[in-house]
C-alpha positions in Angstrom: 79.9 19.4 21.6 78.9 23.0 22.4 77.0 22.0 25.5 73.7 23.3 24.2 71.8 19.9 24.3 70.7 18.9 27.8 68.1 16.8 29.6 66.0 18.8 32.0 63.0 18.5 34.3 60.3 21.1 33.8 56.7 21.7 34.2 55.6 21.6 30.6 52.4 22.2 28.7 51.0 18.7 28.1 48.3 17.4 25.8 46.6 14.6 27.7 44.9 13.4 24.5 48.1 13.3 22.4 50.1 12.2 25.4 53.0 14.5 24.7 54.5 17.8 25.8 53.9 21.0 23.8 56.8 23.3 23.2 56.7 27.0 23.8 56.8 27.4 20.0 53.7 25.3 19.5 51.7 26.5 22.5 51.5 30.1 21.3 49.3 29.0 18.4 46.7 27.3 20.6 45.2 30.0 22.9 41.4 30.2 22.9 38.7 31.5 25.2 37.4 29.0 27.7 35.0 29.1 30.6 36.5 27.6 33.8 35.6 27.5 37.5 37.6 29.8 39.7 37.8 30.1 43.5 38.9 32.4 46.3 40.2 30.2 49.1 42.3 30.5 52.3 45.6 29.1 53.6 45.6 29.1 57.5 48.8 30.6 58.9 50.8 28.4 61.3 52.4 31.2 63.3 49.5 33.6 63.3 46.5 31.6 64.6 43.1 32.7 63.2 44.6 34.5 60.2 44.7 33.2 56.6 46.2 34.1 53.2 43.5 34.6 50.6 44.4 33.2 47.2 42.6 32.9 43.9 43.0 30.4 41.1 41.3 29.6 37.7 42.8 26.1 37.8 41.4 24.3 40.8 42.9 21.0 39.8 46.3 22.4 40.8 45.3 23.2 44.4 46.2 19.8 45.8 49.8 20.3 44.4 50.3 23.6 46.2 53.7 24.2 47.8 54.0 27.9 48.3 52.2 31.3 48.1 53.9 34.2 46.3 53.6 37.9 47.2 55.1 40.9 45.6 57.5 42.4 48.3 56.8 46.0 47.0 52.9 45.8 47.3 50.8 46.6 50.3 48.7 43.9 51.9 45.8 44.2 54.4 44.5 42.0 57.1 40.8 42.1 56.6 38.0 40.9 58.9 35.1 39.6 56.9 32.2 37.4 57.9 34.1 36.0 60.9 37.3 35.4 59.0 40.6 37.3 59.1 42.3 37.2 55.7 45.4 38.8 54.2 44.8 40.2 50.8 46.4 42.7 48.4 45.3 46.2 49.4 44.0 47.0 45.9 42.1 43.7 45.5 39.8 43.9 48.5 36.7 45.0 46.6 37.2 42.5 43.7 37.9 39.6 46.0 35.1 40.2 48.5 32.5 41.2 45.9 29.3 42.7 47.1 30.3 42.1 50.7 33.3 44.4 50.6 31.6 47.2 52.5 31.3 44.9 55.5 35.0 44.3 55.6 37.1 45.8 58.3 40.9 46.5 57.7 42.8 45.4 60.9 46.4 45.8 59.8 48.5 46.7 56.8 52.0 45.3 55.8 54.3 45.4 52.9 54.7 42.2 51.0 58.3 41.9 52.2 57.0 41.5 55.7 55.0 38.4 54.8 57.9 36.5 53.4 58.6 33.2 55.2 55.3 32.9 56.9 54.2 29.3 57.1 50.8 28.0 56.4 48.7 24.8 56.1 46.6 23.7 53.2 43.4 21.6 52.7 45.1 18.6 51.1 48.0 18.3 53.5 46.7 14.9 54.8 46.9 13.3 51.3 49.7 10.7 51.2 51.3 12.2 48.2 51.4 15.6 49.8 52.7 14.3 53.1 55.5 12.4 51.3 56.6 15.6 49.6 56.2 18.1 52.4 56.5 16.2 55.6 54.1 14.9 58.2 53.5 18.2 59.9 52.2 19.7 56.7 53.8 23.1 57.6 56.4 23.1 54.8 54.2 25.6 52.9 55.6 29.1 53.1 55.3 32.6 51.6 57.9 33.4 48.9 58.8 36.5 47.0 57.8 37.0 43.3 58.1 40.4 41.7 55.8 39.5 38.9 52.8 39.2 41.2 50.5 42.1 40.1 48.0 44.4 41.7 45.4 44.0 39.0 44.2 40.5 39.3 43.1 37.9 41.9 44.2 38.7 45.5 47.8 39.6 44.8 48.7 36.4 46.6 49.4 33.6 44.1 49.0 29.9 44.8 52.2 28.2 43.6 52.2 24.6 42.3 55.6 24.0 40.8 54.6 20.8 39.0 51.7 22.5 37.3 53.2 25.5 35.7 56.5 26.6 34.1 56.7 29.9 36.0 55.9 28.2 39.3 58.5 25.5 38.5 61.2 28.0 37.8 60.3 30.0 41.0 60.5 26.9 43.2 63.8 25.8 41.7 65.2 29.2 42.8 63.6 28.8 46.3 64.7 25.2 46.7 61.1 24.0 47.3 59.8 20.4 46.9 57.4 19.5 44.1 54.2 17.6 44.0 53.3 16.0 40.6 49.5 15.2 40.6 48.7 13.7 37.2 50.0 11.1 34.7 50.4 11.4 31.0 46.7 10.9 30.3 45.8 13.6 32.8 44.6 11.2 35.4 45.2 11.9 39.1 48.0 9.7 40.5 47.6 7.5 43.6 48.0 9.3 46.9 45.4 12.0 46.4 42.5 10.3 48.2 39.2 10.9 46.4 40.9 12.6 43.5 43.1 9.6 42.5 41.9 8.0 39.2 39.9 11.1 38.2 40.5 13.1 35.1 42.2 16.5 35.8 39.3 18.4 34.2 36.7 16.6 36.3 38.0 17.2 39.8 37.0 20.9 40.3 33.8 20.0 42.3 35.7 17.5 44.5 38.4 20.2 45.2 35.7 22.8 46.0 33.9 20.3 48.3 37.2 19.6 50.2 37.9 23.4 50.5 34.4 24.0 51.8 34.6 21.2 54.3 37.9 22.5 55.6 36.5 26.0 55.9 38.9 27.4 53.4 36.5 28.2 50.5 35.4 31.8 50.4 33.5 31.7 47.1 33.5 30.2 43.7 32.5 31.5 40.3 32.9 31.0 36.5 35.4 32.9 34.5 36.1 33.3 30.8 39.8 33.5 30.1 42.4 32.8 27.4 43.7 29.3 27.9 46.3 27.2 26.0 45.0 24.3 23.9 46.8 21.7 21.8 47.5 23.1 18.4 46.8 19.7 16.8 43.6 18.5 18.6 42.4 21.6 20.5 42.4 19.7 23.8 43.0 22.0 26.8 46.6 21.7 28.0 47.5 20.6 31.5 51.0 21.3 32.9 52.9 18.3 34.0 56.3 17.6 35.5 58.4 15.7 32.9 61.9 15.0 31.8 62.6 16.4 28.3 65.5 17.2 26.0 66.2 20.8 25.3 68.5 23.0 23.2 69.7 25.8 25.2 69.2 29.3 23.7 71.8 30.8 26.0 71.8 33.8 28.3 70.0 37.1 27.6 71.7 40.4 28.3 70.2 43.8 29.2 72.6 45.7 26.9 72.0 46.1 23.1 73.1 43.2 20.9 75.6 45.5 19.1 77.5 45.9 22.4 77.9 42.2 23.1 81.4 40.8 22.9 82.4 37.9 20.6 82.7 35.7 23.7 79.2 36.5 24.9 77.8 35.7 21.5 79.8 32.5 21.3 78.1 31.0 24.2 74.6 32.0 23.1 72.7 30.4 20.2 70.1 33.1 20.7 72.4 36.0 19.7 74.0 34.0 16.9 70.6 33.4 15.3 69.8 37.1 15.7 72.9 38.1 13.7 71.8 35.7 11.0 68.3 37.2 10.9 69.9 40.5 9.9 71.3 39.0 6.7 67.8 38.0 5.4 65.3 40.1 3.4 62.0 39.8 5.3 58.7 40.4 3.4 56.7 42.0 4.9 59.5 44.0 6.6 58.0 43.7 10.0 58.9 40.0 9.9 62.5 40.9 10.8 61.5 42.6 14.1 59.0 39.9 14.9 61.6 37.2 14.6 64.1 39.1 16.7 61.4 39.7 19.3 60.7 35.9 19.5 64.4 35.1 19.8 64.9 37.8 22.5 62.2 36.4 24.7 62.0 32.6 24.0 62.9 29.9 26.5 65.1 26.9 25.7 63.8 24.8 22.9 62.1 21.6 24.0 62.9 19.1 21.2 61.6 15.8 22.6 58.2 14.1 22.4 56.8 11.2 24.4 55.4 9.7 21.2 55.9 6.7 18.8 55.8 8.3 15.4 58.4 10.9 14.5 62.1 11.4 14.2 63.9 9.0 16.5 66.2 11.2 18.6 69.7 9.8 18.1 70.5 10.4 21.7 72.1 7.5 23.8 72.2 8.0 27.6 74.1 5.4 29.5 72.2 4.2 32.6 75.4 3.0 34.1 77.6 6.0 34.1 75.2 8.8 32.8 77.3 9.5 29.7 75.4 11.0 26.8 76.3 10.6 23.1 74.6 11.8 20.0 75.1 9.8 16.8 75.4 11.7 13.6 74.4 9.2 10.9 73.1 5.7 10.2 76.6 4.6 9.2 77.9 5.7 12.6 75.2 3.7 14.3 75.9 0.6 12.3 79.6 1.0 13.1 79.0 1.4 16.8 76.2 -1.3 17.2 76.9 -4.2 19.5 73.4 -5.7 19.4 70.0 -5.5 17.6 71.4 -4.3 14.2 69.5 -7.0 12.4 66.2 -5.5 13.4 67.1 -2.3 11.5 67.8 -4.2 8.2 65.4 -3.0 5.4 63.9 -0.3 7.6 64.3 3.4 8.0 65.8 4.5 11.3 62.4 4.9 13.1 60.7 3.1 16.0 60.4 0.2 16.7 63.4 -1.0 14.6 66.0 1.5 15.8 65.0 0.9 19.5 66.4 -2.7 19.2 69.9 -1.4 18.4 72.4 -1.1 21.2 75.8 0.6 21.2 78.7 0.4 23.6 79.3 3.3 26.0 82.6 4.9 25.3 83.2 5.6 29.0 82.1 2.5 30.8 81.6 0.0 28.0 78.1 -0.9 29.0 75.3 -1.4 26.5 73.3 1.7 25.8 69.9 2.0 24.2 68.5 5.0 22.4 66.3 7.3 24.6 62.7 6.5 23.9 61.8 10.0 22.9 61.0 11.1 19.3 61.8 14.6 18.1 59.7 17.7 17.8 58.5 17.8 14.2 60.1 21.2 13.7 63.5 19.5 13.9 62.7 17.7 10.7 61.3 20.8 9.2 64.3 22.9 10.2 66.9 20.7 8.7 65.6 20.7 5.1 68.1 23.4 3.9 70.8 20.7 4.6 69.2 17.3 4.4 67.4 17.8 1.1 70.4 19.2 -0.7 73.1 16.5 0.0 74.9 18.5 2.6 76.7 15.4 3.8 76.9 13.3 0.7 77.7 15.9 -2.0 79.0 19.2 -0.4 79.8 20.8 -3.8 76.2 20.2 -5.0 74.9 21.6 -1.7 77.0 24.8 -2.1 75.5 25.4 -5.5 72.0 25.6 -4.1 72.5 27.0 -0.6 71.1 29.3 0.6 67.6 29.1 -0.9 66.4 32.2 -2.8 63.0 32.1 -1.0 61.0 30.4 1.7 57.4 31.2 2.2 54.7 30.3 4.8 51.8 31.9 6.5 53.5 33.9 9.2 51.1 33.5 12.2 53.2 31.0 14.2 56.0 30.4 11.8 58.3 33.0 13.4 58.2 30.6 16.3 58.2 27.4 14.4 59.5 26.8 10.8 61.3 30.1 10.3 62.9 29.7 13.7 63.9 26.0 13.3 65.4 26.7 9.9 67.4 29.6 11.3 68.5 27.5 14.3 69.7 24.5 12.3 71.5 26.6 9.7 73.2 28.8 12.3 74.4 25.8 14.3 75.6 23.9 11.3 77.1 26.5 8.9 76.8 29.8 10.7 74.8 31.5 8.0 71.3 32.1 6.7 69.3 29.2 5.1 67.5 31.6 2.7 68.0 35.0 1.1 64.4 36.0 1.5 61.5 35.0 3.9 58.1 35.8 2.6 55.2 35.6 5.0 51.5 36.1 4.5 48.3 36.2 6.5 45.6 33.5 6.8 42.6 32.7 4.6 39.4 33.6 6.3 35.8 33.5 5.1 34.3 36.6 3.6 32.5 37.4 6.9 35.9 37.8 8.6 35.7 34.6 10.6 37.6 31.3 10.2 36.0 28.9 7.8 33.9 26.1 9.4 31.4 23.8 7.8 29.1 24.1 10.9 29.1 27.9 10.4 28.1 27.6 6.8 31.0 29.8 5.6 33.5 27.3 4.3 34.3 26.8 0.7 35.9 23.6 -0.6 38.7 24.0 -3.1 37.1 22.0 -5.8 33.9 24.1 -5.5 35.9 27.3 -5.6 38.0 26.2 -8.6 34.8 25.2 -10.5 32.7 28.3 -9.8 35.4 30.9 -9.7 38.0 29.5 -12.0 41.6 28.8 -11.0 43.0 32.0 -12.6 40.4 34.1 -10.8 41.5 32.5 -7.5 45.2 33.1 -8.3 44.4 36.8 -9.2 42.5 37.2 -6.0 45.3 35.8 -3.8 48.2 37.5 -5.7 46.4 40.8 -5.5 46.0 40.7 -1.7 48.2 42.5 0.7 50.4 39.7 2.2 50.4 41.2 5.6 46.6 41.0 5.9 44.3 38.1 6.1 42.4 37.2 2.9 38.6 37.3 3.2 37.9 34.6 0.6 34.5 34.2 -1.0 32.3 34.7 -4.0 32.1 38.5 -3.8 35.9 38.9 -3.9 36.1 36.4 -6.7 33.4 38.3 -8.7 35.5 41.5 -8.3 38.6 39.7 -9.6 36.6 38.1 -12.4 35.3 41.5 -13.5 38.9 42.8 -13.8 39.9 39.8 -15.9 36.7 40.2 -18.0 37.8 43.6 -19.0 41.0 42.1 -20.4 39.0 39.4 -22.1 36.7 42.0 -23.7 39.7 43.9 -25.1 40.9 40.6 -26.6 37.4 39.8 -28.0 37.2 43.3 -29.5 40.6 42.8 -31.2 39.7 39.4 -32.6 36.3 40.5 -33.8 37.5 43.7 -35.6 40.7 42.2 -36.9 38.8 39.3 -38.5 36.2 41.7 -39.9 39.0 43.8 -41.5 41.1 40.9 -42.6 44.0 42.1 -40.5 46.7 39.7 -39.5 49.7 40.0 -37.2 52.8 41.3 -39.1 50.7 43.3 -41.5 51.6 46.7 -42.8 52.1 49.3 -40.0 54.2 52.5 -39.5 57.3 52.3 -37.3 56.4 53.0 -33.7 58.1 56.4 -33.7 55.9 57.5 -36.7 52.6 56.5 -35.2 50.1 58.8 -33.6 50.4 60.1 -30.0 47.8 57.7 -28.7 49.6 54.7 -30.1 53.0 55.8 -28.9 51.5 56.5 -25.4 50.0 53.1 -24.9 53.2 51.4 -26.1 55.2 53.6 -23.7 52.9 52.7 -20.9 53.3 49.0 -21.9 57.1 49.3 -21.6 56.6 50.8 -18.2 54.3 47.9 -17.3 56.9 45.3 -18.3 59.6 47.0 -16.1 57.4 47.7 -13.2 55.9 44.2 -13.0 59.3 42.6 -13.5 60.7 44.6 -10.6 57.8 43.7 -8.4 58.0 40.0 -9.2 61.8 39.9 -8.7 61.1 41.4 -5.3 58.4 38.8 -4.6 55.8 41.6 -4.5 52.9 40.0 -6.4 50.4 42.5 -4.9 52.2 45.4 -6.6 52.5 43.4 -9.8 48.8 42.8 -9.9 48.0 46.4 -9.1 50.2 47.6 -12.0 48.6 44.9 -14.3 45.1 46.1 -13.3 46.2 49.7 -14.1 47.6 48.5 -17.4 44.3 46.8 -18.3 42.5 50.0 -17.4 44.8 52.1 -19.5 44.5 49.8 -22.5 40.7 49.5 -22.3 39.3 52.6 -20.7 41.7 55.2 -22.3 43.4 53.7 -25.4 40.8 51.5 -26.8 37.8 53.8 -26.0 39.6 56.8 -27.5 40.8 54.8 -30.6 37.6 52.7 -31.2 36.6 54.5 -34.3 40.0 53.9 -35.9 39.2 50.2 -36.3 36.2 50.8 -38.4 36.4 49.8 -42.1 35.4 53.2 -43.2 38.5 54.8 -41.6 41.9 55.5 -43.2 43.5 52.2 -43.9 47.1 53.2 -42.9 45.8 54.6 -39.6 43.6 51.5 -39.1 46.6 49.3 -39.6 48.6 51.3 -37.0 45.8 50.9 -34.6 45.5 47.2 -35.1 49.3 46.7 -34.8 49.5 48.9 -31.7 46.6 47.1 -29.9 48.1 43.7 -30.9 51.5 44.6 -29.6 50.2 46.1 -26.4 47.8 43.2 -25.7 50.3 40.5 -26.4 52.9 42.1 -24.1 50.3 42.6 -21.3 49.4 38.9 -21.6 53.0 37.8 -21.3 53.5 40.0 -18.2 50.2 38.7 -16.7 51.0 35.1 -17.5 52.6 34.2 -14.1 49.5 35.4 -12.3 46.8 34.0 -14.7 48.6 31.3 -16.6 45.6 29.5 -18.3 43.6 32.5 -19.4 46.6 34.3 -20.8 47.8 31.2 -22.6 44.4 30.7 -24.3 44.3 34.3 -25.6 48.0 34.3 -26.6 47.9 31.2 -28.7 44.9 32.7 -30.6 46.6 36.0 -31.2 50.1 35.0 -32.5 50.9 35.1 -36.2 50.0 32.2 -38.4 52.4 29.3 -38.0 53.7 30.4 -34.6 53.6 27.7 -32.0 54.3 27.3 -28.3 52.8 28.3 -25.1 53.0 31.8 -23.7 55.0 30.4 -20.9 57.8 29.4 -23.3 58.3 32.9 -24.6 61.0 35.2 -23.3 60.1 38.0 -21.0 59.3 40.9 -23.3 62.0 43.4 -22.1 63.9 43.5 -25.4 60.8 44.0 -27.5 59.6 47.1 -25.6 63.0 48.8 -24.8 62.5 51.4 -27.6 58.9 52.2 -26.8 59.4 54.4 -23.7 58.6 58.1 -24.0 58.4 59.6 -20.6 57.6 63.1 -21.8 54.6 61.8 -23.7 53.4 59.9 -20.7 53.7 63.0 -18.5 51.7 65.1 -21.0 49.1 62.4 -21.5 48.8 62.1 -17.7 47.8 65.7 -17.5 45.3 65.3 -20.3 43.7 62.3 -18.6 43.4 64.2 -15.3 42.0 67.2 -17.2 39.4 65.0 -18.8 38.4 63.6 -15.3 38.0 67.2 -14.1 36.0 68.1 -17.2 33.6 65.3 -16.6 33.0 66.5 -13.0 32.3 69.9 -14.4 29.7 68.5 -16.8 28.1 66.7 -13.9 27.9 69.9 -11.9 26.4 71.8 -14.8 23.9 69.0 -15.5 25.1 68.8 -19.1 24.7 65.5 -21.0 28.0 63.8 -21.9 27.0 63.5 -25.6 26.1 67.2 -25.8 29.0 69.1 -27.6 30.2 72.3 -26.1 32.0 75.2 -27.7 35.1 75.6 -25.5 37.1 74.3 -22.5 39.7 76.4 -20.9 42.4 74.5 -19.1 45.3 75.5 -16.8 47.7 72.5 -17.2 50.0 73.6 -14.3 53.1 72.8 -16.4 54.1 72.4 -20.0 51.1 72.7 -22.3 50.5 69.4 -24.2 51.1 69.6 -28.0 48.3 70.0 -30.5 47.5 66.3 -31.0 47.0 65.8 -27.3 44.8 68.9 -27.1 42.7 67.4 -29.9 42.4 64.2 -27.9 41.3 66.2 -24.8 38.8 68.2 -26.9 37.3 65.0 -28.2 37.2 63.4 -24.8 35.5 66.5 -23.3 33.2 66.7 -26.3 34.2 70.3 -26.9 35.0 72.1 -30.2 38.2 73.6 -28.8 40.5 73.4 -25.8 42.1 76.7 -24.9 45.2 76.4 -22.7 45.3 79.1 -20.1 48.3 80.0 -17.9 46.6 82.1 -15.3 43.6 80.7 -13.5 42.7 83.9 -11.6 40.2 84.9 -14.4 38.4 81.5 -14.2 37.5 81.3 -10.5 38.2 82.6 -7.0 39.6 80.4 -4.3 37.9 80.7 -0.9 39.7 79.2 2.1 37.7 77.8 5.1 39.8 77.2 8.2 38.7 74.0 10.0 38.2 75.2 13.6 38.0 71.7 15.2 41.6 71.1 14.1 43.2 74.5 14.6 41.0 76.5 17.0 43.0 75.7 20.2 46.4 76.6 18.7 45.2 79.9 17.2 44.0 81.3 20.6 43.5 85.1 20.4 44.6 85.1 16.7 41.5 83.1 15.7 39.3 86.1 14.7 42.0 87.8 12.7 42.7 84.6 10.8 39.0 84.0 10.0 38.6 87.6 8.8 41.6 87.3 6.5 40.4 84.0 5.1 37.0 85.6 4.4 38.5 88.6 2.7 40.8 86.4 0.5 44.0 87.6 2.1 45.6 84.2 1.7 49.0 83.0 0.3 48.7 79.6 -1.4 51.7 77.3 -0.8 52.9 74.0 -2.3 51.1 70.8 -1.3 47.7 72.4 -0.7 49.0 74.4 2.3 48.3 78.1 2.8 49.7 81.1 4.8 47.2 83.4 6.6 48.3 86.2 8.9 51.8 84.8 8.9 50.7 81.4 10.1 50.9 78.2 7.9 48.0 75.8 7.7 48.4 72.2 6.3 46.0 70.9 3.6 44.1 68.8 6.2 43.5 71.9 8.4 41.7 73.9 5.7 39.1 73.5 3.0 39.7 75.2 -0.3 36.6 75.9 -2.5 36.8 77.0 -6.1 34.2 79.6 -6.8 33.7 80.0 -10.5 33.0 83.3 -12.2 29.3 84.0 -12.8 27.8 81.6 -15.2 30.9 79.4 -15.3 31.6 75.8 -14.1 35.1 75.0 -12.9 37.0 72.1 -11.3 40.5 72.2 -9.8 42.8 69.5 -8.6 46.5 68.5 -8.7 47.5 71.9 -10.1 45.0 71.6 -13.0 42.0 73.8 -13.6 39.2 73.1 -16.1 36.4 75.5 -17.1 33.6 74.5 -19.5 31.7 77.1 -21.5 28.1 75.7 -21.3 26.2 78.1 -23.5 24.6 76.1 -26.4 23.9 77.2 -30.0 21.3 75.5 -32.3 24.2 73.8 -34.1 25.6 72.4 -30.9 22.1 71.2 -29.8 21.7 69.4 -33.2 25.1 67.7 -32.9 24.1 66.5 -29.4 20.9 65.1 -30.8 22.9 63.2 -33.5 25.2 61.6 -30.9 22.2 60.6 -28.7 20.5 59.1 -31.7 23.6 57.3 -32.9 23.9 55.7 -29.5 20.3 54.6 -29.5 20.6 53.1 -33.0 23.7 51.2 -32.0 21.9 49.8 -28.9 19.0 48.7 -31.1 21.3 47.0 -33.6 22.7 44.9 -30.7 19.3 44.0 -29.5 18.3 43.0 -33.0 21.3 40.6 -33.2 23.1 42.5 -36.0 26.8 41.9 -36.4 29.5 44.6 -36.9 29.4 45.5 -40.6 25.8 44.5 -41.3 24.4 47.4 -43.3 21.0 49.0 -42.6 18.6 51.6 -43.9 17.6 54.1 -41.2 14.2 55.8 -41.1 13.5 59.0 -39.2 10.4 61.2 -38.9 10.1 64.5 -40.7 10.4 66.3 -37.3 14.0 65.2 -37.3 14.8 67.1 -40.5 17.0 69.4 -38.5 19.5 66.5 -38.3 19.8 66.4 -42.1 23.1 68.4 -42.3 24.7 65.6 -40.2 23.4 62.7 -42.4 26.8 61.5 -43.5 28.1 61.5 -39.9 25.1 59.6 -38.7 25.3 57.0 -41.5 29.0 56.3 -40.8 28.5 55.9 -37.0 25.5 53.5 -37.3 26.5 51.5 -40.4 23.6 52.8 -42.5 23.6 52.8 -46.3 20.8 55.4 -46.4 18.7 57.6 -44.2 15.1 58.6 -45.0 13.1 61.4 -43.4 9.3 61.0 -43.5 6.6 58.4 -42.8 8.4 55.3 -44.0 9.4 52.7 -41.4 11.7 49.8 -41.0 11.4 46.4 -39.4 12.9 47.3 -36.0 11.6 50.3 -34.1 12.4 52.3 -31.0 12.0 55.8 -29.5 14.3 58.4 -28.0 13.9 61.8 -26.3 15.8 64.5 -28.3 15.8 68.3 -28.0 12.7 68.6 -30.2 10.7 65.9 -28.4 10.1 62.2 -28.4 11.4 60.8 -31.7 10.6 57.4 -33.2 13.2 55.7 -35.4 13.5 52.4 -37.1 15.8 50.5 -39.5 15.8 47.6 -41.9 18.7 45.4 -42.6 19.9 45.7 -46.3 21.7 43.4 -48.5 25.5 43.4 -48.0 
């Protein structure tokens, strides 16, 4: 009805194996490198005897179908005498075309391309019957035509034109009114009328073509070339170009002015611009999808929707052979109502070939019987109509309205902007004038870990069953969900191991909770303080858990699984690396019962909530842990529980999170200071001075920091000038040129410390500002001090050691060694031991109770007695043997 459907003749990409045309949408996916023969050859000029046009081609099979030669009217061309021949060639292409013989060439004449237009020439295959029939007996119908797209960077700047063997050639010759020579049939076999070539496959005629060129004296030279060439996206067969009649949907005109300036009338006649307006109403993820779809629509040709095949959607187009009238039927019911013959063949069958081909209708214009055109539809027609056909658009419009448009469609985006995304948009725009989906989510491809496509022959492919068995389905899900959708996934065992390690951290937290809760007899719902009355560490992890819930929910609602996984991994790290590690001693039976119950309750609440939030990504692992953690009598899968927003709404404490964030960063800096000072982690120190760069954390958080840094006391400091001196080094490779004659003054000021420090790591020297990436700032501690600075925080550790501090360090090292030996000996948590130390370790006696508690010892003896299990450790007073014996519980 709108005049957008038409039957047209075109030179189309054609798969000779599949026996069908390939649309522009499909062809883009099939380009691959290919080695092909190429040739430089001449066309003798009719009106300039002894002169030739030198052309070049990488498709010698098309030479017999030559009709014209194209030049760029704005380029310069030279008549060159070379090895006894006089040839016209693009002025910039002489050396490339003549190769090593170019120095022997003599330029006789120069003309603009516009002066060559209309020149007539003869060609090698003019005597072939098919060519004679198309061009005339004199064979002089070939002529030079104008084409502004002819370039000066390739070939000879004279392009051999075969309109039946290329879409651009075809369009050019339609404009010029030139005849066409179709050389091959649907299987790629040369048609009768081409002498020795007839009956030969199009890919096998190159040598015959070259032989004919050489015999006629036209061939200058031949060579091999590697180039990008289109292949069938289904079977990878190289595509020929073939003159065929196909059915198209017109995309309409294109305009030079911006789309916003188009009138309603201009858009009304152009499906292209109507679809572009619909594209703007969709949320595209990743966001570049919006521009990529618009770019495709802006440049695409008309949509070829027909296929010369048997299987597929039977195009409901009826073309009357008598009067040429064309009708499109809209439903099976309409076909049955219009049928005048053959309807019985369709009984009991879907409207596909061969059954539907038997049905005839009466032409509404001339009354003659009309059969359906034999073509089937491009498969993207079927794919594009799903937003209407699968939701009862015709049979139940109210039902369709409830579900249209879809919330989300998703596909790997290479190619889908031209295929499914496009076809959905086209169908929906034509039928209802609006978007078929609210959101389009695209993602990259899955490659092997080596960055190549997976191929069995390359040994880098992984079958799904093998991956699921070795990796685990949840690990695969985590790996995919955590990947950036706009990038290709490099899938393999190493990436899976990394994902598994992250999930194992979560499993280890769960295992710790189960083990200690069972050992302590703790059960969900047991006594615990209200959240607001618990310690800072408990309130912090619950506040972070509340943030986890809201952040992951926001990400998932925005179809951003990658950000959801990133926040989940951060949440697992917060729970394990900071909360559980800092709270581990609180779960021991020897600790205060009320505090222990608070710790169990907090860990349980945080872990359960994290599992619920992670469940969409790792459904099986989370369900297994969840069902083992819920209170006695609770039933149901984790996936049947409500999203935990309501449970966590009172947990959030932003001020506490901000303060703890500074504490955690200070701890990281403190560890770097220890490393710089070569001081063991377990060696207690007397003091840490910290500039927090903001509000000082309250006393409980300072105690946490002191314990984490293994110092007796943390002293907040407001002025860092007494802790270190900042030296600025100007990076000359980045700023040397712009400083010019000010360079030496700036360097001298930087050396003397005449520097003003600005926000964001920038500085001002001699009135000039330098960004953080143009300078290097070094923190020079005061003599004997060790300092680290970052993010506005400064940490200094006092590293002088007293005998008492050394002894405490020995106790901690010994405690760690005994715990390791307990594990190797197979002891369980709570199994009591008697510990035996040599007399040389008597200096540790003041810390006997601390050591007993940390290693689960009922007693410690100093002397010559020994236990059943023995090991040795290096302490401050030398190599020290120790042993223990398990005692009765």
